[in-house]
N, C-alpha and C positions, 0 to 999 in steps of 0.2 A: 128414403134420404138420399140426396141427390151429391155427388161427390167434385160439387163446383167447388172452383176456387176461391177463397178468398181473396179480393182485391179491393184497393180504397175510391170509392165514387171519384175522386180526382186527385193528383197530384199538381202539384203549384212548383217551378225552382224560377230562380232569377239570379243577378247578384245584391251585393251589397247594396240596401238603398233603391230597391225596387219595391219594397215592402210584403213582401213574400210571408211574412210571418205573420203580419195582420190583417190580409188579403186571405190567406187561408183562412184566420181564425172568425172572420164574419162569414165565408161561404162555408164554414162546419156549422155556425150559428143558424144560415138560413135551410141548409139541408137538415137541423135536427140531426147532427150526426158528430161521432168523437174526431177531435185532430190530434192528430201526432205529428209533432213538429222534433225535425231531428238534432237540431242546435241542444233543444230541452234536453233529449233523450240521450245525445252525447254526454250530456254535464250529468245526467242519472247514472249512464254508466259508469265514468270516470269518478262519479262521489263530489266534484266539483268544477269549478267553470272551465268550459273547453278552454279557453283563455290561458289556462295555469297549467293546462295539459299542453299544449304548444309551445309555451315558453319553458317549462319543466323537464316535458318527456319528446320534443320538436312534432315536427309538421307530419312525420310517417305516423305517431304512436296517435294522436290525432286525428289523422286520413285513414287507420284502420277502425276508430273506435267510431266514425261517422258513417263508413260503409256498414259496420254491423248494424247499428242504426236505421239506416238507409233500407236493405234490407229487408230487415224486419217489420220495418213501414210499410212496405208494399205488399204485407200480407195481410194488412188492417184495411179493415171495411170503410173507414172514415175519409179526411181529409187529410193530406200528408201536402205539410211546407218540407223543402230539403234546402236545407244550410246553399251557400252561393257556390261555396267548391266541391261540393256533392258530384256535380259530372263529370269531372275531372277522374274519378274511379273508374276505368273501364267497364268493371263487373256492375258499376249501378246504372252506368248505359246502358249495358246489355240487358239489366233487367229490365229498365223505364223502357226499352224500343220492344222487347217482347210484352210487358204489359198492354203498352200501346198499339201493337199487333195486335192484341187478343181482345182489344175495344176500347182500352182505356183512354182516359184524356189527362195528356201530359200538360198543363198551360204555364208557359213561357212567360213571366213577367219582364218585359224590357222596358227598359228606363236609359233615357240620357245623361251624361254628365253634369250637364245642366241643373238637373233635376234629383241626381243623385246626391248633389253638394248639400245642398242645404239639408236634405234627409238625414245624413250622415254627420253633420254640422264641420264639413270641411271648409264652410265660411265665415267661420271665428278666426277676429286677429289671433295670431301666434306668433311666438319668438320662431325665431330663425331656425326650422327644423330640415333636419339631415337630408330627408325624402320628401318628396312634395308627397303628399296624400292623393292629391287630383290626376297626378300623372301615372303614381302604382296603380289605383283604380282605372284608367283608360287601358292601361296594357292589360291588367287581368281579364277586364272587359273583351277585349281585341283576343285573347288568348281564350277564353271562353264560348264566345257568342257562337262560334258553329257547333260547340257541344248542348248548347240550350238549344239552337236549332235542331239538331241530331233528333235530340228525344221527344220534341215538343210535336203537339197535333196541334195545338192552336198558339200564337200569340197575341198577347195585348200590349198596347203600349199604355206604360203606367203616368207618363207625363202629362202635368195638371190634372190627377185624377187622384180620388182619396180614395180608401180601404174598401167602404162602404158602396161608392161605384163601379171600383174595379169586382168586387165579388157578385152585385148582381149581373155583375154583364156576364160572369163566369158562369152561375146558376142559371142563366137565362139560355147560354150557350149548352150547357149540360142537360138544360130540357131540349133544346129543339136538337140534340145529337139522339134522344130518348125517341125521338119521332114524335 
């Protein structure tokens, strides 16, 4: 028996609107492996929706659950979909950089605001809101982009592509890396 460390086949990261969970699900199907979605794992750990944790306990409690879910996911043999803010955690980034250095593949699913807007429903008529969701998304993306780029071994532009097309591209890239 070898002492080989268990690691994911691929980890997908990206901002809200990049379709990370949908692409990851398709990649897992194409590869015939399990999917670990850290957003789902956060809910499982908390026993309730992650949004409820954010509202009731605050961002630090949510991020602690997210870190725990992400670190555990990096020990799974399937496909991992990380929540959009997971890369904000230094320990998670360090683990991702180490995974990548060991030959792992981290795919940054990139998206522009113009393509994220309809995916997130920001293009619907709304009453006057105290906050501008488009400006908030852009500010988050401007802040997170360097972190996504830091951990990624490859970047895919999701603009104009559906989850099935992107999943096929991820799987082809994985096969190309295997030689």
